Backbone as a ProteinNet text record, in pm:
[ID]
protein_1_A
[PRIMARY]
MKFWKLSRAQLLVARVSRNRHRRLVRSMLLDASELDLGLWSLADDRTWRAGTIGERTDEARRARSAGCFTALRSFRRDGPSRGLWIQITSFASSTDAESVIPKMRSGLSASVTSKVAVQDERDVTDVEVRAFSQAVVVEKTVVRGGVTGFNRYIIGSVGAVVCALGCSGAGSTWSLDDVVQFAVLQGEKVQRVLAEA
[TERTIARY]
-20289.4	-20176.6	-20174.4	-20156.7	-20150.9	-20018.8	-20020.6	-19899.6	-19786.2	-19816.9	-19710.7	-19646.2	-19701	-19641	-19561	-19554.7	-19476.6	-19329.6	-19243.7	-19100.8	-19068.4	-18950.4	-18908.8	-18905.9	-18859.5	-18854	-18994.3	-19090.1	-19228.2	-19286.8	-19257.8	-19306	-19245.2	-19115.4	-19048.9	-19108.4	-19130	-19190.4	-19329.7	-19408.9	-19544.2	-19538.8	-19445.9	-19434.9	-19390.3	-19291.3	-19242.7	-19353.7	-19425.3	-19535.4	-19642.5	-19676.4	-19778	-19731.2	-19604.2	-19552.7	-19547.5	-19514.5	-19511.2	-19650.1	-19751.1	-19888.2	-19937	-19901.2	-19937.9	-19878.4	-19750.3	-19685.9	-19751.4	-19786.5	-19850.4	-19982.6	-20065.1	-20194.5	-20173.8	-20079	-20050.9	-20003.6	-19926.5	-19873.3	-19983.3	-20100.4	-20213.1	-20280.1	-20263	-20328.3	-20265.9	-20350.3	-20300.4	-20240.8	-20137.7	-20085	-20120.7	-20087.1	-20128.5	-20075.8	-19952.9	-19897.3	-19974.8	-20024.8	-20101.6	-20240.8	-20290.7	-20422.7	-20416.3	-20295.3	-20276.6	-20360.6	-20344.5	-20427	-20368.3	-20245	-20187.8	-20164.8	-20235.2	-20209.5	-20282.8	-20304.6	-20373.8	-20274.7	-20325.5	-20239.5	-20289.9	-20196.8	-20230.3	-20296.5	-20414.9	-20487.1	-20470.3	-20462.2	-20451.9	-20389.9	-20313.9	-20250.1	-20222.8	-20300.6	-20283.9	-20330.1	-20288	-20330.3	-20369.3	-20453.5	-20490.9	-20534.4	-20535.8	-20576.2	-20721.7	-20749	-20887.7	-20964.3	-21090.5	-21174.7	-21167.6	-21085.9	-21074.2	-21162.6	-21209.8	-21294.9	-21424.6	-21534.4	-21663.4	-21737	-21837.7	-21924.6	-21848.1	-21874.9	-21807	-21880.1	-21860.9	-21924.5	-21836.3	-21890.2	-21810.6	-21692.8	-21717.5	-21610.5	-21498.3	-21537.4	-21438.4	-21357.7	-21424	-21352.7	-21253.2	-21295.5	-21204.3	-21087.1	-21113.9	-21006.4	-20905.5	-20955.7	-20864.7	-20782.6	-20846.6	-20775.4	-20669.4	-20696.8	-20602.3	-20489.4	-20496	-20391.7	-20404.6	-20527.4	-20551.9	-20546.1	-20530.6	-20518.6	-20610.1	-20636.1	-20705.5	-20607.6	-20604.7	-20521.5	-20611.4	-20588.1	-20668	-20574.6	-20606.6	-20531.7	-20634	-20619.7	-20713	-20636.9	-20699.9	-20641.7	-20745.6	-20698.1	-20791.6	-20732.9	-20825.8	-20787.8	-20885.1	-20832.3	-20917.1	-20947.8	-21060.3	-21100.3	-21109.5	-21214.1	-21327	-21290.2	-21351.4	-21322.6	-21358.9	-21259.8	-21281.7	-21204.3	-21256.8	-21187.8	-21199.9	-21099.1	-21097.1	-21034.7	-21101.8	-21041.1	-21052.6	-20952.3	-20948	-20915.4	-20992.9	-20969.5	-20960.3	-20858	-20836.2	-20843	-20920.5	-20924.4	-20907.2	-20811.7	-20795.3	-20880.8	-20935.7	-21021	-20963	-21017.2	-20968.3	-20999.2	-21101.5	-21138.5	-21212.1	-21221.2	-21297.2	-21446.1	-21493.1	-21633.8	-21664.6	-21574.9	-21593	-21589.9	-21497.1	-21487	-21616.2	-21670.3	-21793.8	-21913.2	-21917.6	-22034.2	-22035	-21920.9	-21916.1	-21954.1	-21953	-21983.2	-22121.3	-22229.5	-22360.1	-22361.6	-22285.4	-22278.2	-22206.5	-22101.1	-22031.6	-22121.3	-22201	-22295.9	-22393.9	-22444.7	-22536.5	-22467.8	-22339.3	-22263.9	-22249.7	-22256	-22247.6	-22364.8	-22481.5	-22599	-22584.8	-22514.2	-22499.6	-22377.7	-22297.6	-22170.5	-22181.5	-22299.6	-22318.4	-22319	-22246.1	-22240.2	-22357.6	-22370.5	-22479.5	-22462.9	-22342.2	-22317.9	-22355.3	-22390.8	-22422.8	-22565.3	-22644.6	-22781	-22786.3	-22836.8	-22849.6	-22981.8	-22976.4	-23098	-23146.9	-23051	-23087.5	-22977.3	-23016.5	-22920.1	-22974.7	-22888.6	-22935.3	-22822.9	-22859.3	-22766.2	-22766.6	-22650.4	-22636.5	-22612.6	-22706	-22699.8	-22653.9	-22643.3	-22608.4	-22461	-22375.9	-22233	-22155.2	-22057.7	-21971.3	-21832.9	-21778.3	-21641.9	-21562.3	-21495.3	-21438.9	-21332	-21268.3	-21161.9	-21216.4	-21345.3	-21403.4	-21494.2	-21491.6	-21582.8	-21724	-21735.3	-21865.6	-21847.9	-21940.5	-21926.5	-22061.6	-22057.5	-22174.1	-22136.2	-22222.1	-22197.5	-22311.2	-22274.8	-22372.7	-22344.3	-22451.5	-22440.4	-22526.1	-22473	-22548	-22540.8	-22652.3	-22653.3	-22662.3	-22567.1	-22560.7	-22553	-22591.5	-22578.6	-22495.8	-22389.1	-22301.5	-22271.4	-22308.2	-22284.9	-22353.4	-22470.5	-22545.3	-22497.4	-22394.1	-22338.8	-22378.4	-22435.3	-22473.7	-22352.9	-22337.9	-22227.5	-22273.2	-22187.2	-22218.6	-22108.9	-22149	-22056.6	-22084.6	-21979.3	-21992.4	-21901	-21952.1	-21879.6	-21883.1	-21775.1	-21772.1	-21706.3	-21771.9	-21717.3	-21716.1	-21602.3	-21593.1	-21485.7	-21480.7	-21382.8	-21294.9	-21171.6	-21074.4	-21021.1	-21067.1	-21028.8	-21073.8	-20980.5	-21012.6	-20991	-20985.4	-20960.7	-21082.3	-21126.7	-21234.6	-21174.8	-21212.4	-21169.8	-21291.9	-21276.4	-21383.3	-21324.5	-21394.4	-21351.4	-21465.3	-21430.8	-21529.9	-21477.6	-21558.1	-21522.2	-21629	-21587.1	-21683.4	-21638.2	-21733.6	-21697.4	-21817.8	-21790.6	-21894.8	-21934.1	-22063.8	-22110.8	-22092.7	-22094.7	-22079.5	-21935.5	-21842	-21700.1	-21648.8	-21717.3	-21673.9	-21777.2	-21733.3	-21825	-21821.5	-21926.2	-21928.7	-21816	-21785.1	-21674.4	-21541.2	-21519.6	-21396.7	-21383.3	-21491.6	-21489.4	-21470.7	-21537.5	-21520.9	-21377	-21317.9	-21179.4	-21085.9	-21105.2	-21024	-21042.6	-21165.9	-21194.2	-21126.2	-21129.3	-21064.3	-20913.4	-20853.2	-20709.9	-20676.9	-20762.1	-20738.1	-20751	-20854.2	-20872.7	-20759.3	-20712.9	-20602.4	-20473	-20451.5	-20331.3	-20337.8	-20452.8	-20466.6	-20437.3	-20488.5	-20463	-20313.3	-20242.7	-20097.2	-20021.1	-20054.8	-19985.2	-20009.4	-20132.7	-20162.6	-20088.9	-20078.5	-20009.3	-19860.1	-19802.7	-19658.9	-19627.2	-19725.7	-19700.1	-19670.1
-7641.3	-7555.3	-7522.9	-7400.9	-7357.8	-7402.6	-7433.3	-7484.6	-7382.6	-7252.4	-7152.5	-7135.5	-7199.9	-7196.1	-7322.4	-7413.5	-7535	-7506.2	-7577.5	-7563.7	-7635.4	-7610	-7678.2	-7829.1	-7872.3	-8016.4	-8076.6	-8006.1	-8056.9	-8063.6	-7961.3	-7962.2	-8078	-8103.5	-8212.6	-8346.9	-8367.8	-8493.2	-8510.8	-8404	-8411.3	-8444	-8380.8	-8403.7	-8546.5	-8596.6	-8733.2	-8833.1	-8812.4	-8900.7	-8901.4	-8782.4	-8770.3	-8842	-8820.7	-8884.7	-9036	-9085.2	-9229.7	-9289.6	-9220.4	-9270.4	-9264.6	-9159.6	-9148.3	-9266.4	-9295.9	-9408.4	-9541	-9556.5	-9680	-9702	-9599.4	-9613	-9639.4	-9570.3	-9595.4	-9738.2	-9791.1	-9926.9	-10032.3	-9995.1	-10089.3	-10109.5	-10014.8	-10023.9	-10132.5	-10206.7	-10301.5	-10224.6	-10284.1	-10223.6	-10312.9	-10267.7	-10339.1	-10482.1	-10504.7	-10640.4	-10735.4	-10684.4	-10768.7	-10799.1	-10710.2	-10729.9	-10808.3	-10830.9	-10903	-10839.4	-10707.1	-10633.8	-10629.3	-10673.3	-10677.4	-10539.9	-10508.7	-10387.7	-10264.3	-10256.1	-10142.4	-10030.6	-9908.9	-9795.8	-9731.2	-9676.3	-9606.3	-9474.4	-9450.2	-9326.6	-9222.6	-9266.3	-9173.1	-9244.6	-9170.9	-9226.3	-9109.5	-9097.9	-8982.5	-9015.2	-8929.1	-8939.2	-8801.6	-8801.2	-8675.5	-8706.7	-8603.2	-8619.5	-8662.7	-8767.6	-8812.9	-8704.1	-8686.8	-8588.6	-8449.9	-8430.6	-8297.2	-8279.3	-8389.3	-8385	-8457.1	-8402.6	-8467.4	-8414.2	-8488.8	-8448.4	-8444.9	-8346.3	-8328.7	-8407.7	-8537.7	-8624.4	-8632.8	-8688.9	-8710.3	-8803.8	-8906.7	-9000.2	-8927.9	-8838.5	-8763.1	-8670.5	-8604.8	-8516	-8594.9	-8710.5	-8791.3	-8843.4	-8882.2	-8929.6	-8818.4	-8699.8	-8586.7	-8556.5	-8553.6	-8526.3	-8631.8	-8756.7	-8866.1	-8871.3	-8784.1	-8782.7	-8895.4	-8940.6	-9050.1	-9000.1	-9093.7	-9058.6	-9143.3	-9090.4	-9161.6	-9176	-9293.6	-9316.8	-9371.8	-9323.6	-9364.8	-9403.7	-9515	-9556.9	-9605.6	-9560.4	-9605.3	-9643.8	-9732.4	-9787.2	-9777.9	-9771.9	-9770.7	-9849.8	-9888.8	-9963	-9928.6	-9912.8	-9884.7	-10013.5	-10012.3	-10120.1	-10257.6	-10296.8	-10213.8	-10127.8	-10012.7	-9917.3	-9975.6	-9978	-10030.4	-9945	-9937.3	-9863.9	-9936.4	-9915.9	-9974.6	-9873	-9846	-9760.7	-9828.8	-9801.2	-9855.2	-9738.8	-9727.2	-9621.8	-9684.2	-9642.4	-9688.4	-9566.5	-9574.4	-9466.2	-9525.8	-9470.8	-9514.1	-9424.2	-9481.9	-9408.4	-9420	-9341.1	-9338.6	-9468.2	-9542.5	-9667.9	-9758.6	-9886.8	-9981.2	-9948.8	-9895.4	-9854.8	-9744	-9646	-9538.9	-9594.8	-9686.5	-9744.5	-9816	-9895	-9968.1	-9875	-9768.7	-9679.8	-9590.5	-9572.9	-9486	-9560.8	-9693.1	-9770.6	-9739.6	-9736.2	-9700.7	-9558.8	-9467.6	-9330.7	-9329.8	-9410.1	-9420.5	-9485.1	-9582.9	-9647.1	-9543.7	-9457.9	-9351.8	-9258.4	-9234.4	-9147.6	-9202.9	-9335.3	-9393.9	-9350.1	-9333.9	-9291.1	-9147.2	-9067.8	-8925.9	-8897.8	-8999	-8975.4	-8979.6	-8976	-8982.2	-8840.5	-8820.6	-8688.7	-8670	-8548.6	-8518.7	-8591.8	-8640.2	-8712.7	-8859.8	-8904.9	-9045.7	-9057.3	-9142.4	-9168.5	-9308.7	-9319.6	-9449.8	-9512.3	-9631	-9702.5	-9793	-9851.3	-9944.6	-9944.7	-9961.3	-9969.1	-10065.9	-10157.5	-10252.6	-10296	-10327.1	-10385.7	-10536.6	-10596.1	-10740.4	-10796.1	-10876.3	-10922.2	-11066.8	-11140.3	-11281.8	-11308.6	-11208.6	-11222.3	-11202.4	-11290.2	-11276	-11232.3	-11132.3	-11087.3	-11121.4	-11235.4	-11293.4	-11207.5	-11116.7	-11035.6	-10920	-10888.9	-10774.5	-10819.8	-10744.3	-10776.5	-10729.2	-10633.2	-10583	-10541.3	-10575.7	-10539	-10502.6	-10404.8	-10362.8	-10379.3	-10445.7	-10468.8	-10403.2	-10322.4	-10246.2	-10264.4	-10278.7	-10284.3	-10174.2	-10110.9	-10008.7	-10036.4	-10011.4	-10008.3	-9861.2	-9814.6	-9673.1	-9654.7	-9535.6	-9500.1	-9372.3	-9378.8	-9262.6	-9248.4	-9136.9	-9114.4	-9216.8	-9264.9	-9363.1	-9506.7	-9528.6	-9662.6	-9710.6	-9831	-9888.4	-9955.5	-9931.6	-9991.3	-10041.2	-10115	-10170.1	-10130.5	-10077.4	-10041.3	-10131.4	-10181.5	-10264.8	-10208.8	-10202.3	-10143.4	-10236.3	-10235.9	-10305.7	-10212.5	-10196.5	-10117.3	-10208	-10214.7	-10298.4	-10248.8	-10307.8	-10263.5	-10378.6	-10340.1	-10429.6	-10351.5	-10384.4	-10306.9	-10162.4	-10069.4	-9926.4	-9871.6	-9960.5	-9920.6	-9956.1	-9859.5	-9884.7	-9894.4	-9999	-10021	-10004.3	-9928.3	-9913.3	-9941.3	-10022	-10053.3	-10023.9	-9974.8	-9952.5	-10002.6	-10078.4	-10129.2	-10083.4	-10024.9	-9974.6	-10013.6	-10016.4	-10047.2	-10054.9	-10044.5	-10056.4	-10202.2	-10227.1	-10364.2	-10434	-10564.3	-10639	-10686.5	-10590.9	-10622.9	-10678	-10651.9	-10700.5	-10798.6	-10915.1	-11005.6	-10970.6	-11008.6	-10986	-11064.3	-11181.9	-11261.4	-11188.2	-11117.8	-11037.9	-10934.8	-10862	-10753	-10808.2	-10917.6	-10980.4	-11027.7	-11084.4	-11129.7	-11012.2	-10898.4	-10778.9	-10733.7	-10734.4	-10690.2	-10781	-10911.6	-11005.8	-10982.7	-10966	-10936.7	-10808.9	-10705.7	-10578.7	-10592.3	-10659.6	-10679.4	-10758.5	-10861	-10942.9	-10862.3	-10772.2	-10689.1	-10593.1	-10534.7	-10446.1	-10524.3	-10646.2	-10729.9	-10754.4	-10784.3	-10810.2	-10685.1	-10569.9	-10446.2	-10409.7	-10424.4	-10392.9	-10487.2	-10614.9	-10711	-10680.2	-10627.9	-10597.2	-10461.1	-10372.9	-10235	-10228.9
-7376.2	-7403.3	-7552.1	-7590.2	-7729.7	-7791.2	-7922.3	-7985.2	-7982.9	-7985.7	-7985.9	-7849.3	-7746.8	-7613.7	-7584.3	-7679.3	-7660.9	-7688.8	-7619.5	-7646.7	-7777.7	-7831	-7955.5	-7934.7	-7818.2	-7789.6	-7788.6	-7728.1	-7725.2	-7865.6	-7947.2	-8085.4	-8163.5	-8143.1	-8212.8	-8172.2	-8043.6	-7995.8	-8055.2	-8057	-8114	-8262.1	-8334.3	-8478.6	-8507.3	-8433.2	-8453.7	-8423.3	-8313.4	-8277.1	-8385.4	-8435.5	-8540.2	-8666.5	-8705.1	-8826.5	-8811.7	-8692.4	-8667.9	-8683	-8627.1	-8637.6	-8782.4	-8854.5	-8996.6	-9074.1	-9051.8	-9121.3	-9083.6	-8956	-8911.1	-8985.3	-8993.6	-9061.7	-9210.8	-9273.3	-9415.9	-9438.4	-9342.7	-9359.3	-9353.1	-9303.1	-9296.5	-9431.9	-9524.1	-9654.8	-9740.8	-9810.9	-9909.8	-10026.5	-10089.4	-10211.4	-10329.8	-10449.6	-10571	-10574.4	-10525.4	-10529.4	-10438.5	-10325.9	-10234.3	-10289	-10373.7	-10432.8	-10562.9	-10614.7	-10739.8	-10851.3	-10866.3	-10962.6	-11103.1	-11122.4	-11256.3	-11315.3	-11424	-11501.2	-11449.8	-11323.3	-11264.7	-11235.9	-11231	-11195.1	-11066.2	-10991.5	-10868.5	-10906	-10852.9	-10883	-10773.5	-10648.4	-10536.5	-10417.4	-10338.6	-10219.9	-10126.3	-10018.8	-9929.5	-9787.7	-9696.1	-9557.2	-9506.3	-9403.3	-9337.8	-9195.1	-9113	-8973.7	-8967.8	-8894.1	-8874.9	-8801.3	-8839.4	-8773.3	-8831.7	-8937.7	-8997.6	-9119.9	-9177.3	-9296.6	-9264	-9309.1	-9287.4	-9166.6	-9130.5	-9019.4	-8887.5	-8806	-8676.6	-8567.8	-8568.1	-8468.6	-8344.4	-8238	-8116.6	-8146.1	-8227.6	-8262.9	-8338.1	-8429.4	-8507	-8416.6	-8323.8	-8230.6	-8144.6	-8097	-8014.9	-8099.1	-8223	-8311.5	-8337.7	-8363.1	-8387.2	-8262	-8147.1	-8021	-7991.7	-8031.1	-8006.3	-8109.6	-8211.7	-8314.2	-8414.9	-8438.6	-8532.7	-8676.7	-8770.2	-8912.1	-8998.5	-9118	-9224.5	-9340.3	-9401.9	-9520.3	-9630.7	-9752.1	-9867.6	-9980.7	-10045.1	-10163.9	-10266	-10390.1	-10493.6	-10620.2	-10696.3	-10819.1	-10930	-11054.4	-11167.5	-11284.4	-11372.4	-11492.1	-11602.5	-11721.9	-11837.8	-11912.3	-11984.2	-12074.1	-12014.6	-11952.3	-11910.5	-11789.7	-11784.1	-11677.9	-11541.8	-11451.4	-11316.5	-11216.9	-11097.1	-10991	-10858.7	-10773.5	-10640.2	-10546.3	-10434.2	-10331.4	-10196.4	-10113.1	-9977.3	-9884.4	-9778.7	-9679.8	-9541.4	-9466.5	-9329.7	-9238.9	-9131.3	-9033.1	-8894.2	-8821.2	-8682.1	-8593.6	-8488.8	-8395.3	-8254.1	-8164.5	-8026.5	-7952.5	-7996.5	-7928.9	-8026.6	-7991.5	-8074.8	-8069.7	-7958.2	-7947.3	-8047.8	-8058.5	-8156.9	-8298.6	-8325.1	-8459.5	-8498	-8407.8	-8437.9	-8450.9	-8371	-8375.9	-8499.7	-8563.4	-8680.9	-8810.1	-8807.7	-8929	-8986.6	-8906.8	-8965.2	-9023.5	-8964.3	-9017.4	-9152	-9164.2	-9292.6	-9396.9	-9355.5	-9447	-9501	-9415.4	-9459.3	-9557.4	-9536.3	-9626	-9766.6	-9781.4	-9915.7	-10002.3	-9941.2	-10017.2	-10062.2	-9983	-10015	-10101.4	-10131.8	-10201.5	-10353.8	-10407	-10551.2	-10608.5	-10717.8	-10780.1	-10875.8	-10926.4	-11018.7	-11151.6	-11180.4	-11305.3	-11295.8	-11174.8	-11152.5	-11099.7	-11163.6	-11116.6	-11057.2	-10934.6	-10869.4	-10910.2	-10971.9	-11010.1	-10898.4	-10825.1	-10719.9	-10614.2	-10488.9	-10379	-10275.9	-10230.9	-10130.9	-10039.8	-9915.8	-9820.1	-9842.6	-9839.8	-9855.1	-9715.4	-9667.8	-9528.7	-9513.4	-9624.3	-9614	-9645.6	-9620.3	-9648.1	-9518.8	-9495.4	-9378.5	-9425.3	-9356.4	-9383.3	-9257.4	-9259.5	-9137.3	-9069.8	-9141.2	-9081	-8997.2	-9012.3	-8942.6	-8829.3	-8719.1	-8609.3	-8642	-8728.2	-8772.8	-8917.5	-9005	-9146.5	-9205.8	-9295	-9372.4	-9519.4	-9595.7	-9738	-9816.2	-9916.2	-9993.6	-10142.6	-10219.3	-10365.9	-10426.4	-10531.9	-10604	-10753.2	-10820.3	-10965.9	-11003.7	-11084	-11118	-11269	-11314.7	-11455.5	-11462.6	-11540.2	-11559.3	-11707.7	-11764.1	-11906.5	-11994.3	-11952.4	-12029.2	-12012	-11931.3	-11910.2	-11770.2	-11763.9	-11635.7	-11571.5	-11442.2	-11368.4	-11233	-11167.8	-11036.4	-10938.6	-10827.2	-10720.2	-10600.9	-10541.9	-10422.8	-10315.4	-10192.4	-10080.7	-9960.3	-9884.4	-9755.8	-9655.4	-9541.4	-9431.5	-9308.7	-9240.9	-9121.7	-9028	-8909.8	-8810.8	-8764	-8731	-8667.5	-8548	-8429.8	-8312.3	-8327.1	-8312.2	-8321.6	-8461.9	-8561.9	-8701.2	-8786.7	-8868.1	-8962.8	-9102.2	-9174.8	-9312.5	-9402.5	-9509.4	-9607.6	-9745.3	-9824.1	-9959.9	-10055.2	-10173.6	-10277.2	-10410	-10480.7	-10613	-10710.7	-10821.6	-10919.3	-11059.1	-11150.3	-11287.8	-11378.4	-11509	-11609.9	-11622.6	-11634.1	-11641.8	-11507.8	-11508.5	-11382.8	-11370	-11357.5	-11357.5	-11225.6	-11114.9	-10983.8	-10928.5	-10894	-10824.5	-10676.4	-10606.2	-10461.4	-10394.3	-10447.2	-10392	-10404	-10518.4	-10535.1	-10423.8	-10400.8	-10303.3	-10161.7	-10130.3	-9998.4	-9981.5	-10086.6	-10078.9	-10049.2	-10117.2	-10089.6	-9944.9	-9897.1	-9760	-9658.1	-9682	-9590.4	-9590.5	-9709	-9716.2	-9640	-9658.1	-9591.4	-9439.9	-9393.7	-9250.4	-9188.2	-9259	-9207.4	-9200.2	-9296.9	-9292.4	-9172.6	-9147.4	-9032.1	-8903	-8894.2	-8776.6	-8758.2	-8868.2	-8859.9	-8815.4	-8875.9	-8842.3	-8696.4	-8650.2	-8510.1	-8414.7	-8452.3	-8366.7	-8357.2	-8465.9	-8470	-8408.6	-8398.1	-8351	-8202.4
[MASK]
+++++++++++++++++++++++++++++++++++++++++++++++++++++++++++++++++++++++++++++++++++++++++++++++++++++++++++++++++++++++++++++++++++++++++++++++++++++++++++++++++++++++++++++++++++++++++++++++++++++

């Protein structure tokens, strides 16, 4: 049925349902107080319909049809320059969530801008992220503006939700243990929100 053929009541129900799901996904994101980041500032905080940005996969189409959302929150700090972003995407099923993780991993290799040169990239296979049923851990050594930095990423799933975290900074500002700790906190929060929903 086309949206212009819906009654006002149907449109209102659809809008309320969509807004409720958007709030639910946003509530899964960790905030600065939960991360104990201290003097960090919020850099970005937004949501959008899942399946509307990026590659048009079957998983993305099903997520969009189901009214799923993506929420992103990022933080930054100067001296030494560091950044942290967390992205949560709900999917139509846990099978879809698990099958999209390798595709997101491939996207990390393609997400480098022309201002950043990747010197080294490797998957870390000897790390367990207990909050996720499946997890991919990636480390990159990058050069930006003549400064070498290290980026660490973790992508994992909790039921039908995919969590992705990225930590970047000049020098070796993030330990792998730091990033795993953030991922575990994030996964545990998603578990709590889903249990309460």
